Structures are given as structure tokens and as C-alpha cells.
C-alpha positions in Angstrom: 59.0 82.3 281.1 56.8 85.3 280.8 57.5 88.6 281.9 55.1 91.7 281.6 56.5 95.1 280.0 54.8 97.9 281.9 53.8 99.6 278.1 51.4 96.5 277.4 54.1 94.1 276.0 55.2 91.1 277.3 58.4 89.2 276.6 58.0 85.6 275.2 60.6 83.2 274.6 63.2 86.0 273.7 61.1 88.2 271.7 58.6 91.2 273.0 55.5 90.8 271.8 52.6 93.3 272.0 49.5 92.6 274.2 46.5 93.3 272.8 43.9 95.2 274.4 40.0 96.0 273.6 40.5 98.7 270.9 43.0 96.7 268.7 41.2 94.1 269.0 38.2 95.1 267.5 39.4 98.0 264.9 37.3 100.7 263.5 34.6 99.2 263.9 35.5 99.6 268.0 36.3 101.1 270.6 38.2 103.6 268.6 35.9 103.7 265.4 33.1 105.1 267.6 35.1 107.5 269.5 36.1 109.1 266.2 32.6 109.2 265.3 31.8 111.1 268.0 34.7 113.5 268.0 33.4 113.9 264.4 29.7 114.3 265.5 31.2 116.6 268.6 33.3 118.9 266.3 30.2 119.2 264.0 27.7 120.3 266.8 30.5 122.7 268.0 31.1 124.7 264.8 27.6 124.5 263.9 26.7 126.5 267.7 30.0 128.8 267.3 28.5 129.7 263.7 24.8 130.4 265.3 25.7 132.4 267.8 28.1 134.6 265.2 25.2 135.6 263.2 27.7 133.6 260.0 25.8 132.3 257.6 22.3 134.2 258.6 20.5 135.9 256.0 18.9 138.8 256.7 15.3 139.0 256.0 13.3 141.4 253.7 11.8 143.7 257.1 15.2 143.0 258.9 18.4 145.1 257.2 16.9 146.7 254.4 14.2 148.3 255.7 15.5 148.9 259.5 18.1 151.9 257.8 15.2 152.9 255.4 12.4 153.4 258.6 14.8 155.2 260.6 15.6 157.6 257.6 12.2 157.6 256.5 10.8 158.5 259.8 13.5 161.2 260.2 13.0 161.9 256.5 8.7 162.3 257.2 8.9 163.9 260.4 7.7 167.6 259.4 9.2 170.6 260.8 7.5 172.0 263.3 5.0 174.7 261.9 5.9 178.8 262.6 2.9 179.1 264.5 4.6 176.1 267.2 8.1 177.7 267.1 6.3 181.2 268.0 4.0 179.4 270.5 7.5 177.8 272.1 9.4 181.4 272.0 6.3 182.8 273.6 6.0 180.2 276.2 9.8 180.3 277.1 9.6 184.2 276.8 6.8 184.4 279.9 8.7 181.7 281.9 11.8 184.0 281.4 10.1 187.1 282.6 8.7 185.1 285.5 11.6 183.2 286.3 13.3 187.4 286.6 10.2 188.5 288.6 10.4 186.1 291.2 14.2 186.4 291.3 13.7 189.9 291.6 11.2 189.5 294.7 12.9 186.7 296.0 16.4 188.8 296.4 14.4 192.3 297.4 12.4 190.3 300.8 16.0 188.1 302.0 18.0 191.5 301.4 16.1 193.1 304.7 15.6 189.1 306.2 17.7 186.0 305.0 14.9 183.9 306.4 11.4 184.8 306.0 8.9 183.3 306.4 5.9 181.5 303.9 3.6 184.4 304.3 6.2 187.0 303.7 7.2 185.1 301.2 3.4 185.1 299.4 3.2 188.7 300.1 5.8 189.5 298.4 5.4 187.5 295.0 1.7 188.4 294.5 2.9 192.0 295.5 5.2 191.4 292.1 2.6 190.5 290.1 2.9 186.6 290.4 -0.8 185.3 290.7 -1.5 183.9 293.8 -3.5 181.0 292.3 -0.7 179.4 290.6 1.7 180.1 293.4 2.9 177.3 295.7 5.6 178.2 298.4 7.0 175.5 300.7 6.7 175.4 304.9 8.9 177.1 307.1 8.9 175.0 309.7 9.0 171.0 309.7 5.9 169.3 311.6 7.9 169.3 314.9 8.2 173.3 315.4 11.7 173.5 313.5 12.9 175.5 311.6 13.7 174.3 307.3 16.8 174.8 306.0 15.2 176.4 303.2 12.3 177.6 301.6 10.5 177.3 298.0 8.4 178.8 295.8 7.2 177.6 292.5 4.5 179.1 290.4 3.4 177.5 287.0 3.7 179.3 283.5 2.6 177.0 280.7 4.4 173.4 280.9 6.6 174.8 283.2 7.2 175.7 287.0 9.7 178.4 288.2 11.1 177.2 291.4 13.2 180.3 293.8 14.3 178.1 296.9 15.8 180.8 299.4 18.6 179.2 301.5 20.7 180.6 303.8 20.0 184.3 302.6 20.5 183.4 299.0 18.2 182.9 296.1 18.5 180.1 293.6 16.3 180.4 290.5 15.1 177.4 288.4 13.1 175.3 285.8 11.3 172.4 285.9 8.4 170.3 284.4 5.0 171.1 285.1 3.9 167.2 287.2 1.4 165.5 286.1 -1.2 167.0 288.9 -0.3 170.9 287.6 1.5 171.2 290.0 4.7 172.4 290.9 5.0 170.4 294.4 4.2 167.1 294.9 1.6 166.8 297.7 0.8 170.2 297.2 -3.3 171.6 298.0 -5.7 171.3 294.8 
């Protein structure tokens, strides 16, 4: 009489015998051999991918590490200091911008002392009377296209590469210096 044991063993003639499965019949050249070969290939593939992604084993080329640091050092070492005339020109431009900023702040401050919400014409007159050239002066609109009063009004004047901008909001003047736009103006959409 034969009874099956749940683990693949069988009772036969009073003793337990191991049932033969396809894995054990074919030995190392069969299924188990193929699986161990595939496993070894997978381990080799994964380890080589890990080495590639971490940069291990990579040799720097002649232009990579050596020239990378050298080129940044060389570029900073070979960049000449600005000539004295260039530094003097920058200082002169900065002082001209500071003078214009001071002139505009004074004129706008005096104007808002008497009228906290001046109009475009009043601002233009006050700034040109203070010495700001009319050709470089830009003043924003005092009213919206629908006729409403604006929250703030700005005036700007070009000085070299700078725009000196004054803003009047609620009777207070604030000044700032911004770069000139590519069209040579301070306001976008300013008339030519």
C-alpha cells in the first residue's frame, strides 16, 4: 500500500522514499543548473550597472578633472582687473545716478508736500524745473483708460545704464534705481 507524504515523499513497503522531481532528476545540467547560471548572470549584470551609475572604476579623461579645475582657476587668473579708467568711469556714472536720484527725490518731495496726489503734468513740470532733462523723462499716467484715479504714479529718467525711478503713493515718495530696458527707456511701452 502506498501513501503520499505531503512533502513529496512516499511510503512504500514500510519505508519512506523520496519522490523524484524534474529538478533532482536532471541534476546540475537541468533546471537547477540553468537557474544558477541565470542567477549568476543577473548578479553580474546588477553589479556592473551599480558600478556604472556610481562612477566607480571610471578614469577621468585628459580634459575632464584636470582641465575642469585648471580652466576655472585659469579663467579667474587671466581675467584682468578693470583698467583704472574703467573704474573711474563707473564711479563717475554712479555719482551721476546718485545726483539724479537726489534731485528727483527732492523735487517730488516738495511737490507732494503741497499736493499728495499730483498729476502727470505737475510731476513733469516739477522735475524739468529741477533740472531733469525732458528728453530722458518718463511719467506714468495719472488716470486709467476708464478715467479712474491711479493708486500710484511713477516718474523715471535715464542716466547712463540706469533708470532712476520715483514713485508717489499716498503722498509718500520712494526712489529706486533699475537697469535701462533694451529699448533705451525705463517704462515698457513708453513712446519713442
